[in-house]
DOVEXSE-511125 format. One record per atom (N, C-alpha, C, O): residue in three letters; y, x, z. Coordinates in steps of 0.05 Angstrom, whole numbers, plus 5000, padded with zeros to 4 digits. Layout:
AlaYXZ;...
This chain:
Met105981794910;Met105581834930;Met101681734928;Met100981564912;Ile099781864949;Ile097481724946;Ile097481574975;Ile097881644998;Met096681314960;Met096581004980;Met095281125006;Met096281175028;Gly092281164993;Gly090881085015;Gly090381345037;Gly089481295059;Asn091181635026;Asn091981785046;Asn093781785067;Asn096181745066;Arg091681875093;Arg093881775113;Arg094882125125;Arg096782135140;Ser093882335120;Ser094782615124;Ser096582775103;Ser096382785078;Phe097882865116;Phe100183045097;Phe101583225118;Phe102483205141;Val101283435099;Val102983635106;Val106083655103;Val107083545083;Ile108083805125;Ile111383715119;Ile112283865089;Ile114483795081;Ser111084055073;Ser112184075052;Ser111083815029;Ser112083685010;Glu109483825036;Glu108783495019;Glu111583265027;Glu112583135008;Ile112383245045;Ile114283015054;Ile116483105048;Ile118382995037;Ala116183405058;Ala119883505044;Ala120583495020;Ala122983445015;Glu118283544997;Glu119083554968;Glu119083174959;Glu120383074941;Asp117483054974;Asp118682854963;Asp120982734967;Asp122182594951;Leu121482794991;Leu124882714999;Leu126782874977;Leu129082794970;Arg125283134964;Arg127083274943;Arg127683174919;Arg129483234903;Ser125282964919;Ser124682894890;Ser127482624888;Ser128782564868;Glu127782514910;Glu128182274908;Glu131982294924;Glu133182114936;Gly133182624918;Gly135882714920;Gly136082704951;Gly138282624960;Ile133382794974;Ile134782774992;Ile134483105002;Ile132383235000;Ala137083215012;Ala136583555010;Ala136283575040;Ala137883485057;Val133083745044;Val132483785067;Val131684115069;Val131084255049;Glu131784205094;Glu131484375104;Glu128884445131;Glu128984375154;Ile126684615116;Ile123884645134;Ile124684825166;Ile123385035164;Ala125984835190;Ala125384915209;Ala122684995224;Ala121984855243;Gly121585155217;Gly118385155234;Gly116185185208;Gly116485285186;Ser114285075221;Ser110985055205;Ser111784835176;Ser112784605176;Ala111085015154;Ala112084705134;Ala109184655135;Ala108884455121;Asn106684765146;Asn104384665133;Asn103484505169;Asn101184475178;Arg105584455178;Arg103584275200;Arg104183945183;Arg105783865166;Val101483815201;Val100183625189;Val101783355211;Val102283355235;Val101983165189;Val103282885197;Val100682675185;Val099782645163;Glu100082525217;Glu097982275210;Glu099082025210;Glu097881835200;His101881975222;His102081695229;His104881805234;His105482035231;Leu106981565246;Leu110381545249;Leu110081395273;Leu108381225279;Lys112481495289;Lys112981465312;Lys115581405319;Lys116981425299;Asn117181335342;Asn119881285347;Asn119481535358;Asn117481685361;Ile123181565368;Ile122781835379;Ile121781865407;Ile120882065418;Glu122181585418;Glu120981555446;Glu118881635453;Glu118481745475;Leu117081585432;Leu114181555439;Leu112281735415;Leu109881725413;Ala114081895401;Ala113282215384;Ala110382345397;Ala110682425420;Asp108182365387;Asp105282415398;Asp105682705373;Asp107182785355;His103582765384;His101582985376;His101082895339;His100482665333;Arg101383065320;Arg101182995290;Arg103682725282;Arg103182605261;Ser105182665291;Ser107082485285;Ser109382515277;Ser110682645293;Leu110682445254;Leu113782445245;Leu115482195260;Leu114881955255;Thr117182245273;Thr119382195280;Thr122182235267;Thr122582395249;Phe123682105276;Phe126782175272;Phe129082155291;Phe128781995310;Tyr131182275289;Tyr133582225309;Tyr135782385293;Tyr136182605282;Ile136882145299;Ile139882155285;Ile142682285302;Ile144882335292;Gly141882315329;Gly144282445354;Gly144682685347;Gly142982775333;Arg145882775350;Arg146683175362;Arg146583325382;Arg147983525386;Asp144083175401;Asp145583295429;Asp141983455427;Asp140383275425;Pro140783685427;Pro138683785421;Pro136583725448;Pro134183725444;Met137583675471;Met136283695496;Met134683355499;Met132883305515;Ala135883155478;Ala134982865476;Ala132082995450;Ala130682845437;Leu131883215450;Leu128583265435;Leu127583465454;Leu126183635441;Asp127683505480;Asp125583645500;Asp123583555504;Asp121883715512;His122683265501;His119883275512;His118083185481;His116183045475;Leu120383355465;Leu117783295436;Leu115483575436;Leu116483765448;Lys112683635424;Lys110883765420;Lys109383695398;Lys108683465393;Glu108783915382;Glu106183825370;Glu107083605350;Glu105283465341;Cys110083535342;Cys110083425325;Cys112183475295;Cys112683705288;Ser112783305285;Ser115183365266;Ser117583195271;Ser117182955276;Val120483305269;Val122983035271;Val124283075247;Val124683295238;Leu125082835235;Leu127482875221;Leu130182895225;Leu131682705220;Cys130983135233;Cys134582995254;Cys136683215232;Cys135683335214;Leu139583245238;Leu141783315233;Leu141283685235;Leu140083835251;Pro142483715217;Pro142484085207;Pro143684195236;Pro145984125242;Gly142084395257;Gly142284465274;Gly141484325296;Gly142284375318;Val140384195292;Val139483935314;Val136984015322;Val135283865312;Lys136084205335;Lys133084315342;Lys133184365359;Lys135084455373;Pro129084225369;Pro128884325393;Pro127184515395;Pro125684595378;Glu127484575419;Glu127284945431;Glu124484935426;Glu123685115411;Asn121884675438;Asn118884735432;Asn118584815406;Asn119384655389;Glu117285125395;Glu116185185375;Glu113585085359;Glu112485155338;Thr112884865380;Thr109984665362;Thr111384475347;Thr110084335332;Val114084455348;Val116384325332;Val116784305314;Val119084395316;Thr116384245288;Thr117884235259;Thr119684105254;Thr119583865256;Ser121784235246;Ser125283965247;Ser125484005215;Ser124784225205;Leu126583795201;Leu127083735176;Leu129583695177;Leu129983455179;Phe131583825177;Phe135183835170;Phe135283755151;Phe134483865130;Thr136983425156;Thr137883355136;Thr140283055145;Thr140182915165;Glu142383035122;Glu144682965129;Glu144182635143;Glu145382565163;Asp142082465128;Asp141482275135;Asp138582265153;Asp136482275140;Pro138382245174;Pro135482245194;Pro133881995175;Pro132181995157;Lys134981825187;Lys133981535187;Lys133481415157;Lys131881235157;Leu134681485130;Leu134481425103;Leu132581575104;Leu130481435102;Ala132081805106;Ala129882035099;Ala126781935112;Ala124581935100;Phe127381865138;Phe124981735147;Phe123481535138;Phe120981535136;Tyr125681275132;Tyr124481055113;Tyr123281195093;Tyr120881145091;Ile124581375075;Ile123381445046;Ile120381595056;Ile118381585042;Ala120481695073;Ala117981865081;Ala115381655087;Ala113081715082;Ala116281405097;Ala114981235106;Ala113581125087;Ala111381005091;Gln114681155061;Gln112981095030;Gln109981185045;Gln108181025037;Lys109481275052;Lys107081485046;Lys104781395070;Lys102681495076;Phe106181155081;Phe103481065101;Phe103380775106;Phe102280675125;Met105280575078;Met103680465071;Met102180355072;Met100180475065;Pro101780055081;Pro097779955076;Pro098079945048;Pro099879945032;Glu094179945047;Glu094079845014;Glu094479625002;Glu094079415015;Pro095079624981;Pro095279354962;Pro093579234958;Pro091279304951;Pro094778884963;Pro091978664974;Pro090578684937;Pro091878694916;Pro087778674941;Pro086878564914;Pro087678464895;Pro089178274900;Thr087378514868;Thr089178344847;Thr086878054842;Thr084478054847;Gly088077874833;Gly086577624830;Gly087477314849;Gly089577234860;Val085277214847;Val085676924863;Val083076914876;Val080776934870;His084676854900;His081676884922;His080676604921;His082376434917;Pro077876504923;Pro077176304916;Pro076976034933;Pro075375844930;Thr078776054949;Thr079975774971;Thr082675734965;Thr084075614981;Ala083875844939;Ala085275824927;Ala086275594898;Ala085075584877;Ile088575444904;Ile087375164892;Ile090475234865;Ile092775264872;Leu089375234836;Leu091075274819;Leu091875134796;Leu089875114783;His093775024785;His094074804770;His092974884738;His093775064723;Pro091574754734;Pro090474954705;Pro092575034690;Pro092175224675;Glu095574904689;Glu096375004668;Glu099375294683;Glu101475384673;Ala098075334709;Ala099375564716;Ala099275844708;Ala097075954708;Arg100975954702;Arg101076244691;Arg100976464717;Arg102976514731;Val098676574721;Val099276864736;Val098277074730;Val095877124727;His100777264725;His098777464715;His097077624726;His096877664750;Leu095477754707;Leu093177954720;Leu093478154742;Leu091578204756;Ser095278244745;Ser096478384771;Ser096978294791;Ser096878444811;Ala097677964793;Ala098777934816;Ala095877794838;Ala093677744828;Ser096277764860;Ser095577734890;Ser094377424901;Ser094377414926;Ile093677234890;Ile094776944908;Ile092276954929;Ile089876944924;Gly093776984958;Gly091576964989;Gly089976704986;Gly090476554967;Pro088476665001;Pro086876465005;Pro088176165017;Pro090276175030;Phe087175965014;Phe088575715018;Phe091075625012;Phe092475465024;Cys091275754991;Cys093975714972;Cys094275504956;Cys092175424945;Leu096675374951;Leu097275164926;Leu098975234904;Leu101375234909;Ile098375284885;Ile099875344858;Ile100175074842;Ile098574904834;Asp102075084841;Asp102874714814;Asp102874974791;Asp102075204792;Lys104274794769;Lys105874854743;Lys106975054751;Lys108774984767;Cys106675334746;Cys108575584757;Cys108275814748;Cys106075874741;Val110075974745;Val110276224726;Val109576424761;Val110676384783;Ile107776614754;Ile107876774775;Ile107277134757;Ile105677164740;Gly109077374768;Gly109077544752;Gly107377754759;Gly105477734774;Glu108278004747;Glu106978224749;Glu107378374774;Glu109478474782;Gly104278384792;Gly104678514819;Gly105378324841;Gly105478424864;Thr105678144838;Thr107177994853;Thr104177854865;Thr102177774853;His105177864903;His103177804921;His104377564941;His106477574955;Ile102177354938;Ile102377124951;Ile100577194972;Ile098277274971;Gln101877154992;Gln098977165016;Gln097376935019;Gln096176854999;Ser097076805042;Ser095176545044;Ser096876305057;Ser098976335069;His095876135053;His097575735063;His099975785048;His101875665058;Val100675925024;Val102775855014;Val102275664990;Val100375644975;Arg105075514991;Arg105475314968;Arg107675434949;Arg109775524958;Ile107175434921;Ile109175514896;Ile109175274877;Ile107575214860;Gly111775124887;Gly112074824868;Gly111674834843;Gly110875004826;Glu112274674844;Glu112674644801;Glu115174694786;Glu117474654794;Asn114474774767;Asn118074864758;Asn117775174767;Asn119275314754;Thr116375314786;Thr117475514795;Thr117075814781;Thr115375944770;Arg119375824787;Arg118176164761;Arg118976374784;Arg121176354795;Ile116576664793;Ile116576814805;Ile116477074785;Ile114577114771;Gly118477224785;Gly118277524780;Gly116077684782;Gly113877614789;Lys116977954775;Lys115478164783;Lys115978344814;Lys118078414824;Asn112578384827;Asn113378594842;Asn114378404875;Asn114878504897;Val114278094865;Val115777914899;Val112977934915;Val110577974909;Gln114377904940;Gln112377784960;Gln113377604972;Gln115777594979;Val111077384977;Val111477194993;Val109177095021;Val106777045022;Glu110877095035;Glu108377135066;Glu107276845066;Glu106976665049;Thr106876885093;Thr105076625106;Thr106376365100;Thr108776365105;Gly105676215094;Gly105975825110;Gly109575815101;Gly111375705113;Thr109775955080;Thr112575945059;Thr111875695036;Thr109975685020;Tyr114075515040;Tyr113575365011;Tyr116075394988;Tyr118275304992;Val115175534962;Val117575484950;Val117875344933;Val116575404913;Gly119275134931;Gly119174924908;Gly119574714924;Gly120374524910;Ala119474644944;Ala119974394965;Ala121774144953;Ala123674214939;Thr121373914957;Thr122773694946;Thr125873644969;Thr125473634993;Gly127773634962;Gly130473634973;Gly131073304967;Gly130573144949;Gln132073294988;Gln133472934992;Gln136072934988;Gln137173124999;Val137272824978;Val140172714952;Val140472474955;Val138172374951;Trp141972304961;Trp142072034965;Trp145271854957;Trp147471954962;Ala145071654947;Ala147571494952;Ala146971184958;Ala144571124954;Trp148271014964;Trp148170774984;Trp149570574953;Trp151570644941;Asp148170354947;Asp149870134931;Asp151370004951;Asp151270094974;Lys152769784944;Lys154769654959;Lys152169414969;Lys153269264984;Arg149969364968;Arg147669164974;Arg146569384997;Arg144969275012;Gly146969615003;Gly145469765024;Gly142969885022;Gly141569985040;Arg142669874991;Arg140569924975;Arg141270294972;Arg143370394966;Lys138470454978;Lys139470714988;Lys137970884953;Lys135570864949;Trp139471014934;Trp138471114916;Trp137971444920;Trp139671574932;Ile136271534911;Ile134571794922;Ile134571924889;Ile132871884872;Met136572074887;Met137072344864;Met134172534863;Met133472724877;Pro132972424844;Pro130172634832;Pro131572894827;Pro133572954815;Gln128973114850;Gln129773324844;Gln128273424821;Gln125873424822;Leu130073544792;Leu129273524766;Leu128573864761;Leu126773964748;Gly130673994776;Gly130774294773;Gly128274394781;Gly126374244785;Gly128174664783;Gly125674884791;Gly126775064811;Gly128674974824;Val126075324818;Val125575544836;Val126275774811;Val124875764791;Val127975964813;Val127876284805;Val127776404825;Val128976364846;Val126176604819;Val125076844845;Val125277144825;Val123277214813;Glu127677284825;Glu127377454804;Glu125877744824;Glu124577744845;Asp126677934808;Asp123678144805;Asp124878264842;Asp127078234851;Asp122878364853;Asp123078544880;Asp124578244894;Asp126878314899;Cys124478174896;Cys124577964920;Cys122977994939;Cys120778104936;Phe123777904959;Phe121777874989;Phe122577535002;Phe124877445004;Ile119877375008;Ile120977105023;Ile118477095044;Ile116176995041;Gly119477205062;Gly118477085092;Gly116876945107;Gly118476775114;Ser114576885117;Ser113576655133;Ser115176455142;Ser117376495152;Asn113976235138;Asn115175935143;Asn117575935137;Asn119275845153;Val118076045109;Val120775965090;Val120575715073;Val118575685059;Ser122775515074;Ser122475295058;Ser124775315034;Ser127075285042;Ile124475345006;Ile125475354985;Ile126075144978;Ile123975034971;Val128074994975;Val128174784963;Val128674814935;Val130075004929;Arg127574634913;Arg128674604889;Arg131074564878;Arg132774464893;Gly131474604861;Gly133974474845;Gly133974134835;Gly132174004824;Ala136574034843;Ala136073784836;Ala137073724807;Ala136173524795;Leu138773854796;Leu139073884769;Leu139174164750;Leu138474154726;Gln140074374762;Gln139674594756;Gln137574814776;Gln136574744797;Asp137275014768;Asp134875134790;Asp136075294814;Asp138075434812;Thr134675274837;Thr135675474855;Thr134275714850;Thr132075764840;Ile136475874861;Ile136476184846;Ile136576404866;Ile138376414883;Leu134376604864;Leu134376844880;Leu134077054868;Leu131877124859;Glu137277274864;Glu137477464829;Glu135977664846;Glu135577624870;Arg135177884835;Arg135178124838;Arg134978144863;Arg136878104877;Gly131478224878;Gly132178384900;Gly133278204928;Gly133678324949;Cys133578024926;Cys134577894952;Cys131777854975;Cys129377854967;Arg132577815001;Arg131277795012;Arg131277535033;Arg133577535040;Ile130077335045;Ile128977145067;Ile127977275076;Ile126177415065;Ala128777295104;Ala126377305125;Ala125077095140;Ala125476865133;His123677125159;His122976925168;His124076685181;His126276675193;Gly121976425178;Gly123976155185;Gly126276085180;Gly127775985197;Ser127076125153;Ser129776045142;Ser129075865125;Ser126675845118;Met131575635111;Met130675425096;Met133875465083;Met136075515093;Ile132675415047;Ile134475435037;Ile135375155023;Ile133475045013;Gly137575025020;Gly137574775004;Gly136874814974;Gly136175024964;His137174584961;His137674584930;His140174624922;His142474604930;Asn138174754891;Asn141474864877;Asn142675154888;Asn144475294877;Cys141375204912;Cys142875524921;Cys143475684899;Cys142275634878;His145375914899;His144676184882;His144976424895;His147276494896;Phe143676574905;Phe144376774923;Phe144177074898;Phe142377184885;Gly146877104902;Gly147477474885;Gly145077544892;Gly143477424906;Arg144977854878;Arg142478054872;Arg143278234909;Arg145178294923;Glu140478234908;Glu140478384939;Glu142078344968;Glu142678504985;Thr142578074965;Thr143377854984;Thr141177785008;Thr139077675000;Phe141477835031;Phe139177905051;Phe139877685078;Phe141577735095;Val138477475078;Val138277085098;Val136877205119;Val134477215116;Ser137777295139;Ser136177375165;Ser134977085173;Ser134976865164;Asn134277185189;Asn131376995220;Asn133476745215;Asn135976745216;Gly131376495209;Gly131876255222;Gly134776085213;Gly135875895224;Val135676255187;Val138376125179;Val137375915161;Val135375905147;Ala140075675168;Ala139675435152;Ala141475395129;Ala143875425127;Ile140075345116;Ile143475325087;Ile143975075067;Ile143175075043;Ala145074895077;Ala145574655061;Ala144974725028;Ala144274945018;Gly145374495018;Gly144974554986;Gly147374604978;Gly149374554991;Ala147374764943;Ala149074844928;Ala151175114937;Ala153075214925;Val150075174962;Val151975514969;Val150775654954;Val148475644947;Thr152875834945;Thr153076024925;Thr154176304941;Thr156176264954;Thr152976594942;Thr153576774953;Thr154376954924;Thr153776884901;Gly155577154930;Gly155777444914;Gly153777654923;Gly152877674945;Lys153277804903;Lys151878014912;Lys152078254937;Lys154078324950;Tyr149678334939;Tyr149878444980;Tyr150578304992;Tyr151578415012;Cys150778034995;Cys151777885027;Cys149177975044;Cys146978045036;Phe150377945075;Phe148977995085;Phe149277745111;Phe151377725124;Leu146877575116;Leu147477275125;Leu146477315152;Leu143977295152;Gly147377355174;Gly146677355206;Gly144277155213;Gly143576995196;Ser143077165235;Ser140777085245;Ser142176855253;Ser144476865263;Gly140676635249;Gly141576405256;Gly143976225253;Gly144576015265;Ser145176375233;Ser146976195214;Ser146676025202;Ser144576005190;Arg148675835199;Arg148675575189;Arg150475535168;Arg152575665170;Tyr150075385147;Tyr152675395119;Tyr152475095117;Tyr150474935119;Arg154875045111;Arg156174715103;Arg154974725068;Arg154574945058;Pro154574515055;Pro153274425031;Pro155374625006;Pro157274685021;Gly155674684993;Gly157174714974;Gly159075004974;Gly160475064954;Ile159075164997;Ile160975295000;Ile160575554976;Ile158675564960;Arg162375724978;Arg161875974958;Arg162776224982;Arg164476235000;Leu161076394971;Leu161676704990;Leu162476924966;Leu161176914945;Gly164277084969;Gly163677344951;Gly162777554955;Gly161377554975;Asp163077794941;Asp160777984939;Asp161178174972;Asp163178274981;Asn159078164979;Asn159878405004;Asn160078245033;Asn159978375053;Val160278055033;Val160177855048;Val159077905065;Val156777935057;Thr159277955095;Thr157677915123;Thr158377755140;Thr160577715149;Val155777635146;Val155877425169;Val154677455190;Val152277485194;Gly156477445207;Gly155477445241;Gly153277305256;Gly153777065253;Val151377325268;Val149077195283;Val151076885301;Val153076855316;Gly149176735290;Gly150476475296;Gly151276295283;Gly150476065277;Ala153376435276;Ala156476365261;Ala155176115243;Ala152776105235;Val156875935241;Val156575665223;Val159575685207;Val161675685219;Val159475705180;Val160575695157;Val160675455149;Val158875325139;Ile163675375155;Ile164675125139;Ile166175045114;Ile166374815106;Glu167075245104;Glu168875335085;Glu168875585066;Glu168475805076;Ser169175575045;Ser168575835024;Ser170476105036;Ser172576125049;Phe168976255026;Phe170576565031;Phe169976765009;Phe167876905010;Pro171776774988;Pro170276854960;Pro172277184965;Pro171977294944;Asp173477314978;Asp174577524985;Asp171377674989;Asp169577585003;Glu171077944971;Glu170478124975;Glu169778294999;Glu171378475003;Gly167678275018;Gly168278465040;Gly168678365072;Gly168778505092;Ala168678045070;Ala169577945088;Ala168377965110;Ala165977935105;Val168777995137;Val166877915161;Val166477735175;Val167777765195;Leu164977525173;Leu165777315178;Leu164477295218;Leu163877515226;Ala164077125235;Ala164177005251;Ala165076805268;Ala167576785265;Gly163976615287;Gly164676525304;Gly163476215295;Gly161776195277;Val164775925313;Val164775775300;Val166475575309;Val166975495332;Pro167775485279;Pro166875505260;Pro167275835251;Pro168775985264;Ala165775905228;Ala166876245220;Ala168976295212;Ala169476145193;Lys170976475217;Lys172876605209;Lys172776855202;Lys170676965210;Ile174577015185;Ile174277295176;Ile175677445202;Ile177977415211;Ile173877585210;Ile174777755239;Ile175378095228;Ile176378265243;Lys174778145205;Lys176178345183;Lys174578415159;Lys172578315149;Arg175978605152;Arg175178625111;Arg173478955120;Arg174079145134;Ala170578865101;Ala169979185106;Ala169979335079;Ala170279245056;His169679565085;His169679655056;His166479795047;His164779825065;Leu165779865023;Leu163279895022;Leu162480225032;Leu163280405018;Gly160980285053;Gly161080585063;Gly161380495098;Gly160280595118;Glu163080315095;Glu163680285125;Glu161480185140;Glu159780035130;Lys161380275171;Lys158980235183;Lys159479985199;Lys161580005213;Leu158279775202;Leu158279545207;Leu155679515234;Leu153379565226;Thr156079415268;Thr154579545278;Thr151579285275;Thr151679035275;Gly148979465274;Gly146579255269;Gly146179135236;Gly144478975228;Phe148879295214;Phe148179295192;Phe146779545171;Phe147079785174;Pro145779455155;Pro145579695135;Pro148079805120;Pro149379665105;Val149080155126;Val151480155106;Val150580035083;Val148180015081;Lys152479935060;Lys153280035043;Lys154180285028;Lys156080435035;Pro152380325006;Pro154780514994;Pro156080534965;Pro154880404948;Asn158180644956;Asn159080584938;Asn157580564905;Asn158280474883;Ala156080654913;Ala153380634894;Ala152380384879;Ala151280334857;Ile153280264901;Ile151879924892;Ile153179734872;Ile152079574857;Arg156079794875;Arg157579704851;Arg156879594828;Arg158579544811;
C-alpha cells in the first residue's frame, strides 16, 4: 500500500481486501474515487464509509461515495458504490490502512538525550525532548516527544510509545523493622516490551523489583494507565484508559481490562479474561473466558471465542 497517496479507486481497495482474505463484491462503479474516510452519518463526496446493519433505508442519505455493507444492503442512489462483504467493519479497518499518516522520520531528534550505551536501531525514531537511559530500542520503533525510557529496558520491533510516558519508573516496596525503620527494596529488574506493542500517552510502567515487568507481543496499554512492578501481561492483552494495576499482576493472553478498573497485588487472570469498566479485582480468576464486573469483581458469565460482548471486539477461534 502506498502511504503517501490519499486518492484511490474502489477496485484498488477491493483488491487489497481480497489479498487479506476478505471476500468482497462491487456493486456500482469500480472506478469511483475515494479520498478520505467518514462515519456513516457524515459520509460525503468521495468518502468511504461502512454500515453493519441490514436496513437499506439507512443509506438513503448517501451520494457520490462508497460504502462497505452486508450483501444485498444496497442504497438506491446510483452515485453510490457498494462493496458487499460479510464483515463491513473489519473490511473498513483494513481499507483504512491506506490512509495512515506518513511514518515519522528515523533517527534521534537533536533535543533528545541518549545514554552513551543506549542501543537504538537505525530505523527507530526518537522524538523531541526524550530522555533515553541505558536500554535497547528495536527496529521500526517510534518514541514520541517527552518520553522517558529507563535503564534496563528492552523494547522490541515496531513499538509505539506516546507522549508523556515513563517506561521503567521506580516502584516502592518496603518493610519495617522492630525499631520503626523503613527498608526500601531496590528495584533491580527492568522492563521488556516485546514486538508490536502500543503504549499510550501519560502511562507509567514500573520496572521489576527482582525479575522484569513484561509486556508480551502485541500488548496495548491505553492512555493514563499505571502498571506496577513485576507485572506480566500475556500476548495481545489490552489495558484500557486509566487502569491502575498493582505489582506482580499476571494476565493470560488476549485479556481485555476495562477502563478505570483496579487490580490488587499478585492476582492472576487466565486467558481471554474480560474485565468490565470500573471493576475492582481483588482475587485471582484463572479460568479462561471469565467475564468480570463489579466492586469487588465477580464472574458474571463465561464467554467463548467468537462470542460478541458489548463494547469489546470479537475474538475469533484463530487466536488460539
